[in-house]
N, CA, C and O atoms as CSV, one atom per row, in Angstrom:
chain,resi,resn,atom,element,x,y,z
A,1,MET,N,N,-83.547,113.269,-28.159
A,1,MET,CA,C,-84.802,112.557,-28.353
A,1,MET,C,C,-84.764,111.771,-29.567
A,1,MET,O,O,-85.184,110.622,-29.428
A,2,ALA,N,N,-84.303,112.152,-30.905
A,2,ALA,CA,C,-84.804,111.416,-31.912
A,2,ALA,C,C,-83.877,110.266,-31.768
A,2,ALA,O,O,-84.434,109.248,-32.181
A,3,ASP,N,N,-82.817,110.067,-31.391
A,3,ASP,CA,C,-81.619,109.178,-31.344
A,3,ASP,C,C,-82.047,107.808,-30.199
A,3,ASP,O,O,-81.525,106.693,-30.189
A,4,SER,N,N,-83.256,108.372,-29.204
A,4,SER,CA,C,-83.648,107.175,-28.541
A,4,SER,C,C,-85.052,106.787,-29.444
A,4,SER,O,O,-85.561,105.671,-29.336
A,5,MET,N,N,-85.567,107.745,-30.268
A,5,MET,CA,C,-86.895,106.895,-31.173
A,5,MET,C,C,-86.223,105.871,-32.279
A,5,MET,O,O,-86.715,104.764,-32.499
A,6,GLN,N,N,-85.037,106.367,-32.954
A,6,GLN,CA,C,-84.602,105.775,-33.489
A,6,GLN,C,C,-83.893,104.428,-33.308
A,6,GLN,O,O,-83.580,103.804,-34.321
A,7,VAL,N,N,-83.629,103.955,-32.145
A,7,VAL,CA,C,-83.215,102.926,-31.506
A,7,VAL,C,C,-84.283,102.258,-30.998
A,7,VAL,O,O,-84.292,101.037,-31.155
A,8,LEU,N,N,-85.474,102.940,-30.241
A,8,LEU,CA,C,-86.928,102.193,-30.408
A,8,LEU,C,C,-87.215,101.690,-31.384
A,8,LEU,O,O,-87.336,100.465,-31.351
A,9,PHE,N,N,-87.415,102.301,-32.481
A,9,PHE,CA,C,-88.111,101.721,-33.734
A,9,PHE,C,C,-86.794,100.311,-34.426
A,9,PHE,O,O,-86.999,99.278,-35.064
A,10,ALA,N,N,-85.918,100.745,-34.070
A,10,ALA,CA,C,-84.801,99.547,-34.468
A,10,ALA,C,C,-84.503,98.382,-33.642
A,10,ALA,O,O,-83.965,97.352,-34.048
A,11,VAL,N,N,-84.865,98.604,-32.540
A,11,VAL,CA,C,-85.455,97.252,-31.117
A,11,VAL,C,C,-86.907,96.805,-31.757
A,11,VAL,O,O,-87.120,95.602,-31.905
A,12,ALA,N,N,-87.551,97.428,-32.003
A,12,ALA,CA,C,-88.953,97.114,-32.292
A,12,ALA,C,C,-88.927,95.735,-33.431
A,12,ALA,O,O,-89.210,94.541,-33.335
A,13,PHE,N,N,-88.377,96.714,-34.630
A,13,PHE,CA,C,-88.320,95.970,-36.028
A,13,PHE,C,C,-87.350,94.741,-35.632
A,13,PHE,O,O,-87.633,93.712,-36.246
A,14,LEU,N,N,-86.471,94.652,-34.906
A,14,LEU,CA,C,-85.501,93.455,-34.629
A,14,LEU,C,C,-86.340,92.428,-34.086
A,14,LEU,O,O,-86.376,91.241,-34.409
A,15,VAL,N,N,-86.953,92.984,-33.293
A,15,VAL,CA,C,-88.107,91.714,-32.432
A,15,VAL,C,C,-88.985,91.426,-33.255
A,15,VAL,O,O,-89.418,90.276,-33.325
A,16,PHE,N,N,-89.457,92.483,-34.098
A,16,PHE,CA,C,-90.378,91.736,-35.194
A,16,PHE,C,C,-89.837,90.538,-36.132
A,16,PHE,O,O,-90.391,89.516,-36.536
A,17,LEU,N,N,-88.602,91.036,-36.312
A,17,LEU,CA,C,-87.787,90.299,-37.541
A,17,LEU,C,C,-87.503,89.008,-36.634
A,17,LEU,O,O,-87.894,87.997,-37.216
A,18,VAL,N,N,-87.045,88.794,-35.619
A,18,VAL,CA,C,-86.712,87.749,-34.781
A,18,VAL,C,C,-87.997,86.766,-34.879
A,18,VAL,O,O,-87.905,85.575,-35.174
A,19,TYR,N,N,-89.086,87.372,-34.618
A,19,TYR,CA,C,-90.457,86.669,-34.309
A,19,TYR,C,C,-90.850,86.004,-35.124
A,19,TYR,O,O,-91.323,84.884,-34.928
A,20,LEU,N,N,-90.686,86.791,-36.672
A,20,LEU,CA,C,-91.149,86.493,-38.018
A,20,LEU,C,C,-90.323,85.282,-38.625
A,20,LEU,O,O,-90.894,84.419,-39.291
A,21,VAL,N,N,-88.918,85.244,-38.367
A,21,VAL,CA,C,-88.052,84.130,-38.774
A,21,VAL,C,C,-88.350,83.002,-37.884
A,21,VAL,O,O,-88.251,81.845,-38.292
A,22,SER,N,N,-88.787,83.348,-36.431
A,22,SER,CA,C,-88.680,82.106,-35.865
A,22,SER,C,C,-89.965,81.149,-36.009
A,22,SER,O,O,-90.001,79.952,-35.721
A,23,ARG,N,N,-91.081,81.989,-36.552
A,23,ARG,CA,C,-92.183,81.444,-36.890
A,23,ARG,C,C,-92.160,80.696,-38.304
A,23,ARG,O,O,-92.948,79.768,-38.485
A,24,ILE,N,N,-91.229,81.102,-39.355
A,24,ILE,CA,C,-90.839,80.467,-40.659
A,24,ILE,C,C,-89.944,79.131,-40.400
A,24,ILE,O,O,-89.963,78.056,-40.999
A,25,LEU,N,N,-89.225,79.530,-39.403
A,25,LEU,CA,C,-88.416,77.878,-39.269
A,25,LEU,C,C,-89.024,77.291,-38.486
A,25,LEU,O,O,-89.100,76.165,-38.977
A,26,LEU,N,N,-89.810,77.279,-37.053
A,26,LEU,CA,C,-90.175,76.618,-36.541
A,26,LEU,C,C,-91.624,75.677,-37.093
A,26,LEU,O,O,-91.949,74.599,-36.593
A,27,LYS,N,N,-92.342,76.349,-38.185
A,27,LYS,CA,C,-93.303,75.518,-38.431
A,27,LYS,C,C,-92.776,73.844,-39.174
A,27,LYS,O,O,-93.232,72.744,-38.863
A,28,PRO,N,N,-91.821,74.112,-40.092
A,28,PRO,CA,C,-91.503,72.706,-40.291
A,28,PRO,C,C,-90.748,71.812,-39.551
A,28,PRO,O,O,-90.608,70.646,-39.920
A,29,LEU,N,N,-90.134,72.351,-38.309
A,29,LEU,CA,C,-89.924,71.702,-37.466
A,29,LEU,C,C,-91.101,71.088,-36.419
A,29,LEU,O,O,-90.947,70.003,-35.860
A,30,LYS,N,N,-92.026,71.742,-36.275
A,30,LYS,CA,C,-93.454,70.907,-35.817
A,30,LYS,C,C,-93.746,69.964,-36.569
A,30,LYS,O,O,-93.797,68.796,-36.184
A,31,LEU,N,N,-94.041,70.452,-38.061
A,31,LEU,CA,C,-94.128,69.337,-38.766
A,31,LEU,C,C,-93.594,67.905,-39.088
A,31,LEU,O,O,-94.271,66.969,-39.515
A,32,ALA,N,N,-91.760,67.900,-38.702
A,32,ALA,CA,C,-91.087,67.040,-38.871
A,32,ALA,C,C,-91.285,65.870,-37.619
A,32,ALA,O,O,-91.241,64.648,-37.756
A,33,LEU,N,N,-91.591,66.902,-35.954
A,33,LEU,CA,C,-91.866,66.370,-35.140
A,33,LEU,C,C,-93.031,65.357,-34.946
A,33,LEU,O,O,-93.257,64.348,-34.277
A,34,LYS,N,N,-93.544,65.994,-35.703
A,34,LYS,CA,C,-95.395,65.038,-35.810
A,34,LYS,C,C,-95.440,63.645,-36.640
A,34,LYS,O,O,-96.126,62.647,-36.416
A,35,LEU,N,N,-94.449,63.902,-37.718
A,35,LEU,CA,C,-94.096,63.236,-38.063
A,35,LEU,C,C,-93.489,61.986,-37.683
A,35,LEU,O,O,-93.944,60.898,-38.036
A,36,VAL,N,N,-92.283,62.160,-36.838
A,36,VAL,CA,C,-91.990,61.468,-36.442
A,36,VAL,C,C,-92.832,60.849,-35.318
A,36,VAL,O,O,-92.510,59.700,-35.014
A,37,VAL,N,N,-93.654,61.295,-34.776
A,37,VAL,CA,C,-94.276,61.040,-33.476
A,37,VAL,C,C,-95.431,59.772,-34.229
A,37,VAL,O,O,-95.500,58.567,-33.988
A,38,ASN,N,N,-96.104,60.482,-35.033
A,38,ASN,CA,C,-96.813,59.284,-35.794
A,38,ASN,C,C,-96.152,58.265,-36.094
A,38,ASN,O,O,-96.694,57.199,-35.799
A,39,SER,N,N,-95.185,58.215,-36.568
A,39,SER,CA,C,-94.504,57.385,-37.362
A,39,SER,C,C,-94.033,55.919,-36.275
A,39,SER,O,O,-94.103,54.693,-36.355
A,40,MET,N,N,-93.627,56.769,-35.455
A,40,MET,CA,C,-93.086,55.797,-34.300
A,40,MET,C,C,-94.572,55.197,-33.690
A,40,MET,O,O,-94.501,53.993,-33.443
A,41,PHE,N,N,-95.817,55.779,-33.421
A,41,PHE,CA,C,-97.278,54.926,-32.810
A,41,PHE,C,C,-97.409,54.138,-33.947
A,41,PHE,O,O,-97.660,52.980,-33.614
A,42,GLY,N,N,-97.320,54.334,-35.557
A,42,GLY,CA,C,-97.397,52.928,-36.628
A,42,GLY,C,C,-96.807,52.365,-36.211
A,42,GLY,O,O,-97.363,51.303,-35.931
A,43,LEU,N,N,-95.220,52.424,-35.755
A,43,LEU,CA,C,-94.447,51.157,-35.812
A,43,LEU,C,C,-95.106,50.456,-34.731
A,43,LEU,O,O,-95.454,49.298,-34.960
A,44,LEU,N,N,-95.366,51.017,-33.459
A,44,LEU,CA,C,-95.894,50.130,-32.598
A,44,LEU,C,C,-97.269,49.558,-32.844
A,44,LEU,O,O,-97.632,48.580,-32.191
A,45,LEU,N,N,-97.964,50.050,-33.644
A,45,LEU,CA,C,-99.388,49.298,-34.109
A,45,LEU,C,C,-98.906,48.328,-34.428
A,45,LEU,O,O,-99.091,47.267,-33.832
A,46,LEU,N,N,-97.928,48.510,-35.783
A,46,LEU,CA,C,-97.444,47.263,-36.583
A,46,LEU,C,C,-97.144,46.130,-35.690
A,46,LEU,O,O,-97.572,44.979,-35.771
A,47,TRP,N,N,-96.326,46.650,-34.813
A,47,TRP,CA,C,-95.106,45.653,-33.989
A,47,TRP,C,C,-96.242,44.778,-33.396
A,47,TRP,O,O,-96.301,43.567,-33.609
A,48,GLY,N,N,-97.341,45.609,-32.471
A,48,GLY,CA,C,-98.047,44.920,-31.594
A,48,GLY,C,C,-99.507,43.877,-32.641
A,48,GLY,O,O,-100.118,42.920,-32.165
A,49,PHE,N,N,-99.681,44.354,-33.821
A,49,PHE,CA,C,-100.301,43.667,-34.794
A,49,PHE,C,C,-99.482,42.258,-34.909
A,49,PHE,O,O,-99.949,41.155,-34.625
A,50,ASN,N,N,-98.574,42.444,-35.238
A,50,ASN,CA,C,-97.373,41.313,-35.870
A,50,ASN,C,C,-97.102,40.205,-34.622
A,50,ASN,O,O,-96.856,39.011,-34.791
A,51,PHE,N,N,-97.197,40.818,-33.487
A,51,PHE,CA,C,-96.915,40.131,-31.972
A,51,PHE,C,C,-98.241,38.928,-31.897
A,51,PHE,O,O,-98.308,37.706,-31.770
A,52,ILE,N,N,-99.252,40.115,-32.062
A,52,ILE,CA,C,-100.635,38.760,-31.809
A,52,ILE,C,C,-101.103,38.195,-33.304
A,52,ILE,O,O,-101.739,37.141,-33.275
A,53,GLY,N,N,-100.865,38.760,-34.537
A,53,GLY,CA,C,-101.084,38.116,-35.556
A,53,GLY,C,C,-100.239,36.960,-36.155
A,53,GLY,O,O,-100.573,36.242,-37.098
A,54,ALA,N,N,-98.913,36.898,-35.336
A,54,ALA,CA,C,-98.322,35.776,-35.330
A,54,ALA,C,C,-98.670,34.585,-35.239
A,54,ALA,O,O,-98.344,33.668,-35.993
A,55,PHE,N,N,-99.789,34.511,-33.709
A,55,PHE,CA,C,-100.244,33.319,-33.765
A,55,PHE,C,C,-101.328,32.639,-34.855
A,55,PHE,O,O,-101.567,31.440,-34.995
A,56,LEU,N,N,-101.934,33.826,-35.617
A,56,LEU,CA,C,-102.823,33.451,-36.835
A,56,LEU,C,C,-102.216,33.401,-38.083
A,56,LEU,O,O,-102.878,33.287,-39.114
A,57,SER,N,N,-101.022,33.475,-38.067
A,57,SER,CA,C,-100.049,33.581,-39.254
A,57,SER,C,C,-100.530,34.573,-39.965
A,57,SER,O,O,-100.831,34.370,-41.141
A,58,ILE,N,N,-100.690,35.838,-39.378
A,58,ILE,CA,C,-101.007,37.162,-40.228
A,58,ILE,C,C,-100.254,38.100,-40.069
A,58,ILE,O,O,-100.509,38.778,-39.073
A,59,VAL,N,N,-99.272,38.464,-40.767
A,59,VAL,CA,C,-98.198,39.302,-40.505
A,59,VAL,C,C,-97.904,40.135,-41.849
A,59,VAL,O,O,-97.965,39.862,-43.048
A,60,ILE,N,N,-97.542,41.325,-41.070
A,60,ILE,CA,C,-97.536,42.911,-42.287
A,60,ILE,C,C,-96.108,43.109,-42.260
A,60,ILE,O,O,-95.686,43.150,-41.104
A,61,PRO,N,N,-95.191,43.251,-43.179
A,61,PRO,CA,C,-93.885,43.452,-43.104
A,61,PRO,C,C,-93.876,45.193,-42.952
A,61,PRO,O,O,-94.451,46.103,-43.549
A,62,ILE,N,N,-92.909,45.114,-41.832
A,62,ILE,CA,C,-92.458,46.566,-41.757
A,62,ILE,C,C,-91.587,47.607,-42.455
A,62,ILE,O,O,-90.458,47.943,-42.097
A,63,ASN,N,N,-91.999,47.885,-43.086
A,63,ASN,CA,C,-90.804,48.922,-43.496
A,63,ASN,C,C,-91.647,50.443,-43.674
A,63,ASN,O,O,-92.863,50.568,-43.533
A,64,LEU,N,N,-90.794,51.424,-43.977
A,64,LEU,CA,C,-91.249,52.515,-44.245
A,64,LEU,C,C,-92.866,53.100,-44.558
A,64,LEU,O,O,-93.560,53.920,-43.956
A,65,VAL,N,N,-93.135,52.162,-45.949
A,65,VAL,CA,C,-94.192,52.729,-46.306
A,65,VAL,C,C,-95.317,52.126,-45.248
A,65,VAL,O,O,-96.341,52.760,-44.992
A,66,THR,N,N,-95.045,50.943,-44.709
A,66,THR,CA,C,-96.222,50.461,-43.772
A,66,THR,C,C,-96.457,51.288,-42.600
A,66,THR,O,O,-97.553,51.356,-42.045
A,67,ILE,N,N,-95.138,52.084,-42.129
A,67,ILE,CA,C,-95.078,52.520,-40.928
A,67,ILE,C,C,-95.739,53.709,-41.067
A,67,ILE,O,O,-96.445,53.950,-40.088
A,68,LEU,N,N,-95.773,54.723,-42.115
A,68,LEU,CA,C,-96.118,55.785,-42.466
A,68,LEU,C,C,-97.596,55.427,-42.489
A,68,LEU,O,O,-98.162,55.920,-41.513
A,69,ILE,N,N,-98.363,54.770,-43.234
A,69,ILE,CA,C,-99.488,54.334,-43.182
A,69,ILE,C,C,-100.651,54.388,-42.161
A,69,ILE,O,O,-101.752,54.926,-42.038
A,70,ALA,N,N,-99.635,53.349,-41.337
A,70,ALA,CA,C,-100.511,53.033,-40.213
A,70,ALA,C,C,-99.934,54.445,-38.925
A,70,ALA,O,O,-100.192,54.553,-37.726
A,71,GLY,N,N,-99.282,55.135,-39.645
A,71,GLY,CA,C,-98.792,56.355,-38.470
A,71,GLY,C,C,-99.422,57.169,-38.938
A,71,GLY,O,O,-99.715,57.880,-37.977
A,72,PHE,N,N,-100.060,57.774,-40.192
A,72,PHE,CA,C,-100.827,59.191,-40.336
A,72,PHE,C,C,-102.486,58.136,-40.023
A,72,PHE,O,O,-103.224,58.227,-39.041
A,73,LEU,N,N,-102.598,57.483,-40.876
A,73,LEU,CA,C,-104.218,57.138,-40.444
A,73,LEU,C,C,-104.573,56.206,-39.355
A,73,LEU,O,O,-105.754,55.915,-39.164
A,74,GLY,N,N,-103.320,55.566,-38.400
A,74,GLY,CA,C,-103.880,54.990,-36.671
A,74,GLY,C,C,-104.261,53.751,-37.307
A,74,GLY,O,O,-103.827,53.010,-38.189
A,75,ILE,N,N,-105.508,53.834,-36.298
A,75,ILE,CA,C,-106.240,52.506,-36.252
A,75,ILE,C,C,-106.669,51.723,-37.960
A,75,ILE,O,O,-106.511,50.604,-38.449
A,76,PRO,N,N,-107.336,53.183,-38.490
A,76,PRO,CA,C,-107.939,52.771,-39.862
A,76,PRO,C,C,-106.954,52.189,-40.916
A,76,PRO,O,O,-107.254,51.411,-41.822
A,77,GLY,N,N,-105.516,52.789,-40.592
A,77,GLY,CA,C,-104.606,52.699,-41.561
A,77,GLY,C,C,-104.127,50.977,-41.423
A,77,GLY,O,O,-103.971,50.229,-42.388
A,78,LEU,N,N,-103.978,50.659,-40.194
A,78,LEU,CA,C,-103.800,49.343,-39.363
A,78,LEU,C,C,-104.751,48.416,-40.117
A,78,LEU,O,O,-104.311,47.386,-40.627
A,79,ILE,N,N,-106.184,48.785,-40.214
A,79,ILE,CA,C,-107.383,47.675,-41.136
A,79,ILE,C,C,-106.821,48.148,-42.590
A,79,ILE,O,O,-106.493,47.280,-43.399
A,80,LEU,N,N,-106.744,49.133,-42.824
A,80,LEU,CA,C,-106.239,48.904,-44.598
A,80,LEU,C,C,-104.865,47.979,-44.650
A,80,LEU,O,O,-104.909,47.062,-45.470
A,81,LEU,N,N,-104.076,48.065,-44.144
A,81,LEU,CA,C,-102.730,46.898,-44.681
A,81,LEU,C,C,-103.229,45.734,-44.647
A,81,LEU,O,O,-103.095,45.022,-45.642
A,82,ILE,N,N,-104.214,45.046,-43.028
A,82,ILE,CA,C,-104.388,44.137,-43.212
A,82,ILE,C,C,-105.523,43.608,-44.491
A,82,ILE,O,O,-105.490,42.544,-45.110
A,83,ILE,N,N,-106.004,44.166,-44.558
A,83,ILE,CA,C,-107.083,43.904,-46.041
A,83,ILE,C,C,-106.134,44.181,-46.937
A,83,ILE,O,O,-106.259,43.315,-47.802
A,84,MET,N,N,-105.255,44.895,-47.225
A,84,MET,CA,C,-104.495,44.569,-48.586
A,84,MET,C,C,-103.516,43.515,-48.156
A,84,MET,O,O,-102.894,42.977,-49.072
A,85,GLN,N,N,-103.301,43.178,-47.106
A,85,GLN,CA,C,-102.198,41.867,-46.951
A,85,GLN,C,C,-103.014,40.838,-47.215
A,85,GLN,O,O,-102.533,39.834,-47.741
A,86,PHE,N,N,-104.326,40.895,-46.913
A,86,PHE,CA,C,-105.290,39.398,-47.155
A,86,PHE,C,C,-105.786,39.191,-48.952
A,86,PHE,O,O,-106.071,38.157,-49.556
A,87,LEU,N,N,-105.726,40.927,-49.531
A,87,LEU,CA,C,-106.260,40.922,-50.852
A,87,LEU,C,C,-105.115,40.485,-51.772
A,87,LEU,O,O,-105.262,39.560,-52.572
A,88,LEU,N,N,-103.960,41.175,-51.640
A,88,LEU,CA,C,-102.450,40.663,-52.412
A,88,LEU,C,C,-101.686,39.728,-51.610
A,88,LEU,O,O,-100.613,39.290,-52.027
C-alpha cells in the first residue's frame, strides 16, 4: 500500500512538473508567434499602401522597423508612418 502511494505521488509530481515546464516554455513561443503574425500583417499593410500610394508618389520604405511599427500598431501605425514620411 505504501509503495502504491509513493508511485501515485511521484506520478502526480511528474504531471505537475511537466505542466509547469510546458507553461514556462510555451509563453515565449506564443509571444514569438504573435510577433510574426503581426509583422506579416504590417508587411501586408505597407505593401498595400505602397501599391496604392505609387500612383500618388507616396511610398514608405519597407524594412524591419516599419514592418514592426505597422504590425504592432496596425492602421494607426501606418498613419503614423505616413505622417513621418511627410514630415521627414
